[in-house]
TIRO-873002 format. One line per 8 residues: their letters; for each residue x, y, z of N, C-alpha, C. Coordinates in Angstrom, 1 decimal, m for minus. Layout:
A	X/Y/Z/X/Y/Z/X/Y/Z  ...
END
This chain:
MNPRRKKR	0.9/m1.2/0.0/0.0/0.0/0.0/0.9/1.2/0.0  0.6/2.1/m0.9/1.5/3.3/m1.0/1.1/4.3/0.1  2.0/5.2/0.4/1.8/6.2/1.5/0.5/7.1/1.4  0.2/7.4/0.1/m1.0/8.3/m0.1/m2.2/7.5/0.3  m2.4/6.3/m0.1/m3.6/5.5/0.2/m3.6/5.2/1.7  m2.5/5.0/2.3/m2.5/4.8/3.7/m3.0/6.0/4.5  m2.5/7.2/4.0/m3.0/8.4/4.7/m4.5/8.6/4.5  m5.0/8.3/3.4/m6.5/8.4/3.1/m7.3/7.5/4.0
LVFASALI	m6.7/6.3/4.1/m7.4/5.2/5.0/m7.4/5.7/6.4  m6.3/6.2/6.9/m6.2/6.7/8.3/m7.2/7.8/8.5  m7.3/8.8/7.6/m8.2/9.9/7.6/m9.6/9.5/7.6  m10.0/8.5/6.8/m11.4/8.0/6.7/m11.7/7.3/7.9  m10.8/6.5/8.5/m11.1/5.8/9.7/m11.3/6.7/10.9  m10.5/7.8/11.0/m10.6/8.7/12.0/m11.9/9.5/11.9  m12.3/9.8/10.7/m13.6/10.5/10.5/m14.8/9.7/10.9  m14.8/8.4/10.5/m15.9/7.5/10.9/m15.9/7.3/12.4
GGVAAIAS	m14.7/7.2/13.0/m14.7/7.0/14.5/m15.2/8.2/15.2  m14.8/9.4/14.7/m15.3/10.7/15.3/m16.8/10.8/15.2  m17.4/10.5/14.0/m18.8/10.6/13.8/m19.5/9.6/14.7  m19.0/8.4/14.9/m19.6/7.4/15.7/m19.6/7.9/17.2  m18.5/8.5/17.6/m18.3/8.9/19.0/m19.3/10.1/19.3  m19.5/11.0/18.4/m20.4/12.1/18.5/m21.8/11.6/18.6  m22.2/10.7/17.7/m23.5/10.1/17.7/m23.8/9.4/19.0  m22.9/8.6/19.5/m23.1/7.9/20.7/m23.3/8.8/21.9
LLIYALNS	m22.5/9.9/22.0/m22.7/10.9/23.0/m24.0/11.6/22.9  m24.5/11.9/21.8/m25.8/12.6/21.6/m26.9/11.6/22.1  m26.8/10.4/21.7/m27.9/9.4/22.1/m27.9/9.3/23.6  m26.7/9.2/24.2/m26.6/9.1/25.7/m27.2/10.3/26.4  m26.9/11.5/25.9/m27.4/12.7/26.4/m28.9/12.8/26.3  m29.5/12.4/25.2/m30.9/12.4/25.0/m31.6/11.4/25.9  m31.0/10.3/26.1/m31.6/9.2/27.0/m31.6/9.7/28.4  m30.6/10.3/28.9/m30.5/10.7/30.3/m31.4/11.9/30.6
NLDLFFTA	m31.8/12.7/29.6/m32.7/13.8/29.8/m34.2/13.5/29.5  m34.5/12.3/29.2/m35.8/11.9/28.8/m36.6/11.6/30.0  m37.8/12.3/30.1/m38.7/12.1/31.2/m39.9/11.3/30.6  m40.1/10.1/31.0/m41.2/9.3/30.5/m42.5/9.6/31.3  m43.6/9.5/30.6/m44.9/9.7/31.3/m45.5/8.4/31.7  m46.0/8.4/33.0/m46.7/7.2/33.5/m47.9/7.7/34.3  m48.9/6.8/34.3/m50.0/7.0/35.2/m49.7/6.4/36.6  m50.5/6.7/37.6/m50.2/6.1/38.9/m50.2/4.6/38.9
TEVVQGRQ	m51.1/4.0/38.2/m51.2/2.5/38.1/m49.9/2.0/37.4  m49.5/2.7/36.4/m48.3/2.2/35.7/m47.0/2.3/36.5  m47.0/3.3/37.4/m45.8/3.4/38.3/m45.7/2.2/39.2  m46.9/1.8/39.8/m46.9/0.7/40.7/m46.8/m0.6/40.1  m47.6/m0.8/39.0/m47.7/m2.2/38.4/m46.9/m2.4/37.1  m46.5/m1.3/36.5/m45.7/m1.4/35.2/m46.7/m1.3/34.1  m46.2/m1.0/32.9/m47.0/m1.0/31.7/m47.3/m2.4/31.1  m48.2/m2.4/30.2/m48.5/m3.7/29.6/m47.3/m4.2/28.7
DGLKPEVG	m46.5/m3.3/28.2/m45.3/m3.7/27.4/m44.1/m4.0/28.3  m44.3/m4.1/29.6/m43.3/m4.5/30.6/m42.4/m3.4/31.1  m42.6/m2.2/30.6/m41.8/m1.0/31.1/m42.3/m0.6/32.5  m41.4/m0.5/33.4/m41.7/m0.1/34.8/m40.6/0.9/35.2  m41.0/2.0/35.8/m40.0/3.0/36.2/m39.1/2.4/37.4  m37.9/2.8/37.4/m36.9/2.3/38.4/m36.8/3.4/39.4  m36.4/3.1/40.7/m36.2/4.0/41.7/m35.0/4.9/41.3  m35.1/6.2/41.4/m34.1/7.2/41.0/m34.3/7.7/39.6
QRIRIGGM	m35.2/7.2/38.9/m35.5/7.6/37.5/m36.4/8.9/37.5  m36.1/9.8/36.6/m36.9/11.0/36.4/m38.1/10.6/35.5  m39.3/10.9/36.0/m40.5/10.6/35.3/m41.5/11.7/35.5  m42.6/11.7/34.6/m43.7/12.5/34.8/m44.9/11.6/35.1  m45.7/12.0/36.1/m46.8/11.1/36.5/m48.1/12.0/36.4  m49.2/11.4/35.9/m50.4/12.2/35.8/m51.6/11.4/36.4  m52.5/12.2/36.8/m53.7/11.6/37.4/m54.5/12.6/38.2  m55.4/12.2/39.0/m56.3/13.0/39.8/m55.8/13.0/41.2
VVEGSVER	m55.8/14.2/41.9/m55.4/14.3/43.3/m56.5/13.7/44.1  m56.2/12.7/44.9/m57.1/11.9/45.7/m57.7/12.8/46.8  m59.1/12.8/46.9/m59.8/13.6/47.9/m59.3/13.2/49.3  m59.0/14.2/50.1/m58.6/14.0/51.5/m57.2/13.6/51.7  m56.4/13.6/50.6/m55.0/13.2/50.8/m54.0/14.3/50.9  m54.4/15.5/50.8/m53.4/16.6/50.8/m53.0/16.9/52.2  m51.7/16.9/52.5/m51.2/17.2/53.8/m50.1/18.3/53.6  m50.4/19.4/54.3/m49.4/20.6/54.2/m48.6/20.7/55.5
DPNSLKIA	m47.4/21.0/55.4/m46.5/21.3/56.5/m46.8/22.8/56.9  m47.2/23.1/58.1/m47.6/24.5/58.5/m46.4/25.4/58.6  m45.2/24.9/58.7/m44.0/25.7/58.8/m43.2/25.9/57.6  m43.6/25.3/56.5/m42.9/25.4/55.2/m43.8/25.3/54.0  m43.3/25.2/52.8/m44.1/25.0/51.6/m44.2/23.6/51.3  m43.7/22.7/52.1/m43.8/21.2/51.8/m45.2/20.7/51.8  m45.5/19.9/50.8/m46.8/19.3/50.7/m46.7/17.9/50.3  m47.6/17.0/50.7/m47.7/15.6/50.3/m49.1/15.4/49.9
FQVADTGP	m49.3/14.7/48.8/m50.6/14.3/48.3/m50.5/13.1/47.5  m51.7/12.4/47.3/m51.7/11.2/46.5/m52.4/11.5/45.1  m51.8/10.8/44.1/m52.4/10.9/42.8/m52.8/9.5/42.3  m54.0/9.4/41.7/m54.5/8.1/41.3/m55.2/8.3/40.0  m55.3/7.2/39.2/m56.1/7.2/38.0/m57.3/6.2/38.3  m57.1/5.0/37.8/m58.2/4.0/38.1/m57.7/2.9/39.1  m56.5/2.9/39.5/m55.9/1.9/40.3/m55.3/2.4/41.6  m54.1/1.9/42.0/m53.5/2.3/43.2/m52.9/3.7/43.1
AVTVLYDG	m52.8/4.4/44.2/m52.3/5.8/44.2/m50.8/5.8/44.5  m50.2/6.9/44.0/m48.8/7.2/44.3/m48.7/8.5/45.1  m47.9/8.5/46.1/m47.7/9.7/46.9/m46.7/10.6/46.3  m47.1/11.9/46.2/m46.2/12.9/45.6/m45.8/13.9/46.7  m44.4/14.1/46.8/m43.9/15.0/47.8/m43.4/16.2/47.0  m43.8/17.4/47.5/m43.4/18.6/46.7/m43.0/19.7/47.7  m42.0/20.5/47.4/m41.6/21.6/48.2/m41.6/22.9/47.3  m42.6/23.7/47.4/m42.7/24.9/46.6/m44.1/25.4/46.5
MLPDLFRE	m44.3/26.4/45.6/m45.6/27.0/45.4/m46.4/26.1/44.4  m47.6/25.8/44.8/m48.4/25.0/43.9/m49.2/25.9/43.0  m49.6/25.4/41.8/m50.4/26.3/40.9/m51.7/26.7/41.6  m52.3/27.8/41.2/m53.5/28.3/41.7/m54.7/27.3/41.5  m54.6/26.6/40.4/m55.7/25.7/40.1/m55.6/24.3/40.8  m54.6/24.1/41.7/m54.4/22.9/42.4/m55.4/22.7/43.4  m56.1/21.6/43.5/m57.0/21.2/44.6/m57.4/19.7/44.5  m58.0/19.2/45.5/m58.4/17.8/45.5/m59.4/17.5/44.4
GQGIVAQG	m59.2/16.4/43.8/m60.1/16.0/42.7/m59.7/16.6/41.4  m58.6/17.3/41.4/m58.1/18.0/40.2/m57.1/17.2/39.4  m57.1/17.2/38.1/m56.1/16.5/37.3/m54.8/17.3/37.3  m53.7/16.6/37.6/m52.4/17.2/37.6/m51.4/16.3/36.9  m50.2/16.9/36.6/m49.1/16.2/36.1/m47.9/16.7/37.0  m47.2/15.7/37.6/m46.0/16.1/38.4/m44.8/15.5/37.8  m43.7/16.2/37.8/m42.4/15.8/37.2/m41.4/15.7/38.3  m40.7/14.6/38.4/m39.7/14.5/39.5/m39.0/13.1/39.4
TLVDSTTL	m38.5/12.8/40.6/m37.7/11.6/40.7/m38.4/10.6/41.6  m38.4/9.3/41.2/m39.1/8.3/41.9/m38.2/7.9/43.1  m38.7/8.1/44.3/m38.0/7.8/45.6/m38.1/6.3/45.9  m39.3/5.8/45.8/m39.5/4.3/46.0/m40.7/3.9/45.0  m41.1/2.7/45.1/m42.1/2.2/44.1/m43.4/3.0/44.2  m43.7/3.7/45.2/m45.0/4.4/45.3/m44.9/5.9/45.8  m43.7/6.4/45.7/m43.4/7.8/46.1/m42.6/8.6/45.1  m43.1/9.8/44.7/m42.4/10.6/43.7/m42.0/11.9/44.4
EASEVLAK	m40.8/12.3/44.4/m40.3/13.6/44.9/m40.4/14.6/43.7  m41.4/15.4/43.7/m41.6/16.3/42.5/m40.8/17.5/42.5  m40.3/17.9/41.3/m39.6/19.2/41.1/m40.6/20.2/40.5  m41.7/19.7/39.9/m42.6/20.6/39.3/m44.0/20.0/39.3  m45.1/20.8/39.6/m46.4/20.3/39.6/m47.2/21.2/38.7  m47.9/20.6/37.7/m48.8/21.4/36.8/m50.2/21.0/37.0  m51.1/21.9/37.0/m52.6/21.7/37.1/m53.2/21.9/35.8  m54.3/21.2/35.5/m55.1/21.5/34.3/m55.7/22.9/34.3
HDENYMSP	m56.0/23.5/33.2/m56.4/24.9/33.2/m57.9/25.1/33.4  m58.8/24.1/33.2/m60.2/24.3/33.6/m60.8/22.9/33.8  m62.0/22.9/34.3/m62.6/21.6/34.7/m63.0/20.7/33.5  m62.9/21.2/32.2/m63.2/20.4/31.1/m62.0/19.8/30.4  m60.8/20.2/30.8/m59.6/19.8/30.1/m58.9/18.6/30.9  m58.4/17.7/30.1/m57.6/16.6/30.6/m56.6/16.3/29.5  m55.3/16.2/29.9/m54.3/15.9/28.9/m54.6/14.7/28.1  m54.3/14.6/26.9/m54.6/13.4/26.1/m53.9/12.1/26.7
EIAEAMGK	m52.7/12.2/27.3/m52.1/11.1/27.8/m52.9/10.5/29.0  m53.3/11.4/29.9/m54.1/11.0/31.0/m55.5/10.4/30.6  m56.1/11.1/29.7/m57.4/10.7/29.2/m57.3/9.3/28.6  m56.3/9.1/27.8/m56.2/7.8/27.2/m55.9/6.7/28.2  m55.1/7.0/29.2/m54.7/6.0/30.3/m56.0/5.7/31.2  m56.8/6.7/31.4/m57.9/6.5/32.3/m59.1/5.9/31.5  m59.1/6.0/30.2/m60.0/5.3/29.3/m61.5/5.5/29.7  m62.2/4.4/29.9/m63.6/4.5/30.1/m64.0/5.2/31.4
SHEQMEYS	m63.1/5.2/32.4/m63.4/5.9/33.7/m63.6/7.4/33.4  m62.7/7.9/32.5/m62.8/9.3/32.2/m64.1/9.6/31.5  m64.5/8.8/30.5/m65.7/9.0/29.8/m66.9/9.0/30.7  m66.9/8.0/31.7/m68.0/8.0/32.6/m68.0/9.2/33.5  m66.9/9.7/33.9/m66.8/10.9/34.7/m67.4/12.1/34.0  m67.0/12.3/32.7/m67.6/13.4/31.9/m69.1/13.3/31.8  m69.6/12.1/31.6/m71.0/11.8/31.5/m71.7/12.2/32.8  m71.2/11.8/33.9/m71.9/12.1/35.2/m71.8/13.5/35.5
ESQTGGGY	m70.7/14.2/35.1/m70.6/15.7/35.3/m71.6/16.4/34.5  m71.8/16.0/33.2/m72.8/16.6/32.4/m74.2/16.4/32.9  m74.5/15.3/33.5/m75.8/15.0/34.1/m76.1/15.9/35.3  m75.0/16.2/36.1/m75.2/16.9/37.4/m74.9/18.4/37.3  m74.5/18.8/36.1/m74.2/20.3/35.9/m72.7/20.5/35.8  m71.9/19.7/36.4/m70.4/19.7/36.3/m69.7/20.9/36.8  m70.3/21.8/37.4/m69.6/23.0/37.9/m69.1/22.9/39.3  m68.2/23.8/39.7/m67.7/23.8/41.1/m68.4/24.9/41.8
END
């Protein structure tokens, strides 16, 4: 092999190696910043496809705030409440100002780190913007229960 071909081969190999290294770093960075969405039931039992969040993983969880589950610390902004969809509830721990629309029976999405199999330490809590809205992810996960809830609200007037 002549020196010119050898130089081209080394250059091409280095270029391919560099592109592969950059691509692998990008994929790693995207995977580590990905926050998957789960319902409360999926956090506890796992999804049908076998995916279950691990302790320490950053996730988003959606559902309804369970009536009577909100516990506030009188000396700080710490709050604990439970979120449920159609199955078991997950406890959410949050330290900060809650949205104005937050209340029991309200649909919320909390983003944070899973502390154990049924507890999420939230870094952000979002409340839905009115009583008629539910995020598509939560509505799909809640399925027929959501449809029945809308039907019963329309029969009773549905207002607060």
